[in-house]
C-alpha positions as CSV (number, residue, x, y, z in Angstrom):
1,A,-26.3,12.3,23.6
2,E,-26.7,15.3,21.0
3,A,-27.8,18.5,22.1
4,V,-29.6,19.9,19.1
5,R,-29.4,23.8,19.5
6,P,-31.1,25.6,16.9
7,G,-30.5,29.5,16.4
8,V,-27.6,29.4,18.6
9,A,-24.4,31.6,17.5
10,N,-22.1,29.8,19.7
11,A,-21.9,26.4,21.5
12,R,-18.9,25.5,24.1
13,V,-17.3,21.6,22.7
14,Q,-15.4,20.3,25.6
15,A,-12.7,17.2,25.2
16,G,-14.5,14.3,23.8
17,E,-16.7,16.4,21.9
18,Q,-17.8,17.3,18.2
19,A,-19.8,20.1,16.7
20,R,-21.6,19.9,13.5
21,V,-23.3,23.1,12.2
22,A,-25.8,22.9,9.7
23,G,-28.0,26.0,8.9
24,R,-28.2,27.9,12.1
25,A,-28.7,24.9,14.7
26,I,-25.9,23.6,16.4
27,T,-25.0,19.6,17.0
28,V,-23.0,18.9,20.2
29,A,-22.3,15.2,20.5
30,P,-19.9,12.8,21.9
31,T,-16.8,11.9,19.6
32,H,-13.6,9.6,19.1
33,A,-10.7,12.0,19.0
34,E,-9.2,9.3,17.2
35,D,-11.8,8.7,14.4
36,A,-11.7,13.2,13.8
37,F,-7.9,12.7,12.3
38,A,-8.9,9.3,10.7
39,W,-8.8,11.3,7.3
40,Q,-5.3,12.1,7.2
41,A,-5.0,8.2,7.1
42,G,-7.1,8.1,4.1
43,H,-10.3,6.9,6.0
44,L,-13.9,8.0,7.1
45,V,-14.8,6.6,10.6
46,Y,-18.8,7.3,11.7
47,H,-20.5,5.6,14.5
48,G,-24.4,6.1,14.1
49,A,-24.4,9.0,11.5
50,T,-27.0,10.0,9.8
51,L,-26.4,9.3,5.6
52,S,-27.1,13.5,5.4
53,E,-23.5,13.2,7.3
54,V,-21.8,10.8,5.6
55,V,-23.1,13.1,2.3
56,E,-21.6,16.0,3.5
57,D,-18.4,14.5,4.3
58,L,-18.3,12.5,0.7
59,N,-19.3,15.8,-1.1
60,R,-15.6,16.9,0.0
61,Y,-14.5,14.4,-2.3
62,S,-16.2,15.0,-5.4
63,D,-16.2,16.6,-8.7
64,K,-19.8,16.5,-8.6
65,P,-22.1,17.4,-6.1
66,I,-24.0,14.6,-4.3
67,V,-27.7,15.5,-3.2
68,L,-29.7,13.2,-1.6
69,E,-33.4,12.2,-3.2
70,D,-35.4,11.7,0.0
71,T,-35.9,12.0,3.7
72,R,-35.8,8.8,4.5
73,A,-32.5,8.3,2.9
74,S,-31.2,10.7,4.6
75,A,-32.3,9.8,7.9
76,L,-30.4,6.2,8.0
77,R,-27.5,5.1,10.4
78,F,-24.2,4.3,9.1
79,T,-21.7,3.2,11.5
80,G,-18.5,2.1,9.7
81,I,-15.4,3.1,7.9
82,I,-15.0,4.2,4.5
83,E,-11.7,4.1,2.8
84,I,-11.3,7.5,0.4
85,G,-10.9,7.2,-2.7
86,E,-13.1,7.5,-6.0
87,V,-17.0,8.4,-4.7
88,S,-18.5,5.7,-7.2
89,R,-16.6,3.1,-4.6
90,M,-17.4,4.9,-1.7
91,L,-20.9,5.3,-2.8
92,A,-21.0,1.9,-3.8
93,H,-19.3,0.5,0.0
94,L,-22.1,2.4,1.3
95,Q,-25.0,0.9,-1.3
96,S,-23.6,-2.6,0.4
97,F,-24.8,-1.3,3.5
98,L,-27.5,0.8,3.4
99,P,-30.9,0.2,1.0
100,I,-30.2,3.2,-1.1
101,R,-29.2,3.5,-4.6
102,S,-27.3,6.4,-6.5
103,S,-27.4,7.5,-9.9
104,D,-25.0,9.9,-11.9
105,E,-28.1,12.6,-13.0
106,H,-27.5,16.1,-14.9
107,G,-24.0,16.5,-13.5
108,R,-24.8,15.5,-9.7
109,I,-24.7,12.7,-8.1
110,V,-28.4,11.7,-6.7
111,V,-28.5,9.3,-3.5
112,R,-32.2,7.8,-2.9
113,S,-33.9,5.1,-0.7
114,S,-34.1,1.8,-2.7
115,T,-37.3,0.3,-0.9
Protein backbone atom coordinates (compact mmCIF):
# COMPACT_ATOMS: atom_id res chain seq x y z
CA ALA A 1 0.00 0.00 0.00
CA GLU A 2 1.17 3.49 -0.79
CA ALA A 3 1.72 6.07 1.91
CA VAL A 4 1.54 9.68 0.74
CA ARG A 5 3.19 12.19 3.04
CA PRO A 6 2.33 15.72 1.83
CA GLY A 7 4.62 18.49 2.98
CA VAL A 8 7.07 16.05 4.54
CA ALA A 9 10.71 16.99 4.03
CA ASN A 10 11.99 13.42 4.43
CA ALA A 11 10.75 9.86 4.66
CA ARG A 12 12.33 6.58 5.66
CA VAL A 13 12.45 4.02 2.86
CA GLN A 14 12.85 0.40 3.88
CA ALA A 15 14.21 -2.51 1.85
CA GLY A 16 11.65 -3.42 -0.80
CA GLU A 17 10.21 0.10 -0.99
CA GLN A 18 10.66 3.05 -3.31
CA ALA A 19 10.03 6.76 -2.82
CA ARG A 20 8.67 9.18 -5.41
CA VAL A 21 8.74 12.92 -4.89
CA ALA A 22 6.10 15.09 -6.55
CA GLY A 23 6.13 18.70 -5.47
CA ARG A 24 6.15 18.60 -1.67
CA ALA A 25 4.65 15.12 -1.34
CA ILE A 26 6.67 11.96 -0.87
CA THR A 27 5.02 8.67 -1.82
CA VAL A 28 6.50 5.49 -0.38
CA ALA A 29 5.33 2.23 -1.96
CA PRO A 30 6.47 -1.38 -2.27
CA THR A 31 8.72 -2.12 -5.23
CA HIS A 32 10.37 -5.00 -7.00
CA ALA A 33 14.12 -4.46 -6.63
CA GLU A 34 14.93 -6.12 -9.97
CA ASP A 35 12.50 -3.77 -11.75
CA ALA A 36 14.27 -0.69 -10.42
CA PHE A 37 17.34 -1.56 -12.50
CA ALA A 38 15.53 -2.87 -15.60
CA TRP A 39 16.33 0.41 -17.39
CA GLN A 40 19.95 -0.73 -17.52
CA ALA A 41 18.78 -3.61 -19.72
CA GLY A 42 16.67 -1.23 -21.86
CA HIS A 43 13.27 -1.75 -20.21
CA LEU A 44 10.91 0.21 -18.02
CA VAL A 45 8.78 -2.05 -15.79
CA TYR A 46 5.52 -0.93 -14.19
CA HIS A 47 3.09 -2.52 -11.74
CA GLY A 48 -0.09 -0.45 -11.53
CA ALA A 49 1.68 2.87 -12.14
CA THR A 50 -0.36 5.92 -13.03
CA LEU A 51 0.10 7.26 -16.52
CA SER A 52 1.49 10.44 -14.97
CA GLU A 53 4.28 8.36 -13.38
CA VAL A 54 4.99 6.62 -16.69
CA VAL A 55 5.07 9.93 -18.59
CA GLU A 56 7.46 11.32 -15.99
CA ASP A 57 9.84 8.48 -16.85
CA LEU A 58 9.33 8.80 -20.62
CA ASN A 59 10.27 12.48 -20.42
CA ARG A 60 13.81 11.37 -19.54
CA TYR A 61 14.11 9.86 -23.03
CA SER A 62 12.32 12.56 -25.03
CA ASP A 63 13.76 15.63 -26.74
CA LYS A 64 10.31 17.23 -26.56
CA PRO A 65 8.36 17.55 -23.32
CA ILE A 66 5.53 15.03 -22.98
CA VAL A 67 2.50 16.59 -21.30
CA LEU A 68 -0.72 15.03 -20.04
CA GLU A 69 -3.69 17.01 -21.29
CA ASP A 70 -6.36 15.80 -18.87
CA THR A 71 -6.70 14.36 -15.39
CA ARG A 72 -8.64 11.32 -16.61
CA ALA A 73 -5.64 10.22 -18.67
CA SER A 74 -3.13 10.94 -15.92
CA ALA A 75 -5.02 8.69 -13.48
CA LEU A 76 -5.05 5.65 -15.79
CA ARG A 77 -3.06 2.68 -14.45
CA PHE A 78 -0.49 0.73 -16.46
CA THR A 79 1.10 -2.62 -15.73
CA GLY A 80 3.65 -3.83 -18.24
CA ILE A 81 7.09 -3.49 -19.74
CA ILE A 82 8.11 -0.75 -22.16
CA GLU A 83 11.22 -1.21 -24.25
CA ILE A 84 13.30 1.96 -24.16
CA GLY A 85 13.67 3.42 -27.63
CA GLU A 86 12.03 6.02 -29.82
CA VAL A 87 9.48 7.98 -27.83
CA SER A 88 6.85 7.57 -30.56
CA ARG A 89 7.23 3.79 -30.30
CA MET A 90 7.01 3.84 -26.49
CA LEU A 91 3.85 5.97 -26.67
CA ALA A 92 2.37 3.67 -29.34
CA HIS A 93 2.94 0.77 -26.94
CA LEU A 94 1.00 2.60 -24.23
CA GLN A 95 -1.77 3.47 -26.69
CA SER A 96 -2.23 -0.22 -27.49
CA PHE A 97 -3.12 -0.85 -23.82
CA LEU A 98 -4.71 2.39 -22.62
CA PRO A 99 -7.49 4.60 -24.03
CA ILE A 100 -5.14 7.46 -24.91
CA ARG A 101 -3.85 9.25 -27.98
CA SER A 102 -0.83 11.47 -28.47
CA SER A 103 -0.03 14.25 -30.88
CA ASP A 104 2.87 16.57 -31.59
CA GLU A 105 1.69 20.11 -30.83
CA HIS A 106 3.79 23.28 -30.72
CA GLY A 107 7.07 21.57 -29.89
CA ARG A 108 5.66 19.21 -27.30
CA ILE A 109 3.93 15.83 -27.25
CA VAL A 110 0.42 16.03 -25.82
CA VAL A 111 -1.18 12.89 -24.38
CA ARG A 112 -4.92 12.89 -23.73
CA SER A 113 -7.73 10.48 -23.10
CA SER A 114 -9.27 9.05 -26.26
CA THR A 115 -12.68 8.48 -24.63
